[in-house]
C-alpha positions, 0 to 999 in steps of 0.5 A: 802265951806260948814260949819255945825254949830252944837251943841258941837263936839259929835251932829257934829260928829253923824251929820257927821256920819249920812250924811255916813249912807248909804246902798249899797246892804244890805250892812253894811256901815264901820267907819275907826276907830283909835284905840285908839280912844275916845268911842264916835266913837265907840259907834256912829257906834254901835247906826246907827249899822254900822260896826267898822272898826280898824286901829292902830296908831303908838305910838313909832312912836308919835302916827302917820298911817302907810299907810299900816296900814290902806290898811290892815283895808281896805282890810278886811273890805270890805268883811263885809262892805262898808268902807265910811270913816275913821278919821285920828288922827293929831300926837301930842308928849305929849299925844296920839290920844285920845286928837288929834284934827280931 
């Protein structure tokens, strides 16, 4: 029901990430970002002093997400941050995930 309007994809991504920036008990928030990734995501994570939580897409399976890999990254990150959000790409056969819609 909510619609967010921005001046472009970059500003919208930054604004949505900012919405997740709450500190829980002085522990950094974390963003789960797939690897390979669009550089804006890691740049925003660094700009916001948040933790980058990397998880790996399966290149040999049309860049799909392995739920076990997502769980691995989440569980590993919990000791150093509070995971707030994750980004998941749609699979595309002809391109890697950096060319996919979010």
